Steps between C-alpha positions, in 0.01 A plus 500: 500500500680820606386830361704783362393707797631242746839491319525882491393544861761239606788689345366837617467378858823302506718783633756439223633772275368394153398639164238320288671450161429305183208463264226489766634824654461681165122472561518796737622710209206398287631197321259216420786256432455240768694239688404235751802563715611782724863615506622688806850649515608467868775705672798260481540462877409181681261669739291636215499178305412307818194728558379459144547122502314473829201694360453250217557197722217630721275489194579129468693537181755241393853630492763400249792542746361448853818358644736764365583792726418848367865606528596215261223580251627858491862398467417260217257755339225239491128583469278329755168399352172427662206322349143466618422127538139575401612646162491873575764756414867433553756739656870557433709676763815640338796677663681541167348571161628573153553868460460748789631432855258497792596844627438648154155348492426586868595862448261543209218266604152641517212434730183390322161377606421180318170321569469708817846415634782751537815349345860596419543461124813527290495788253387405153850595382650234730236240411593547132875520571494167684323331212736647243808410705380141536504483123287188475275478194184490714616809696577700186156408360341629826699821482375562144138428604527733806659773290230477234215477750620779730624733225868479594809562297799299605827694477850373561692693764856442604500122549141515628154527359240757598133527417362838402148594418408547131150607596382691804326274752231657707 
């Protein structure tokens, strides 16, 4: 079974421009809300998606769309998913998400050390914005849990949502 560290090292070492996003990424901001999958927002260019896909193939993960070229996945805005045949964590590689565009996320991503691995992580604002924009009941539930747990107040901005701190974090 693959470990979280193997998954995180694979994306870090892939050479692709990425930002870790989603529920699991909120852990670097102190959240205890967990997920058994990893979501990575990949620069929507075939060379970057190719690098990320190759990294997870090298780990022996099963790919949802192995015969579809990266350029077509990007054009169709399809997520490529990888699963660990031994039952470990799964991975989603996305070149389009609900909410912010890749360049918005890239320009505000932060570098964090998580379990001893330096990673590019989407800002908490963008993690929440993507969940809110998706609008699914499970995503809105997660947003509320994250906001409550991390002491955030969600405010509506012009056609976007932002997270602002209600309490000072140290």
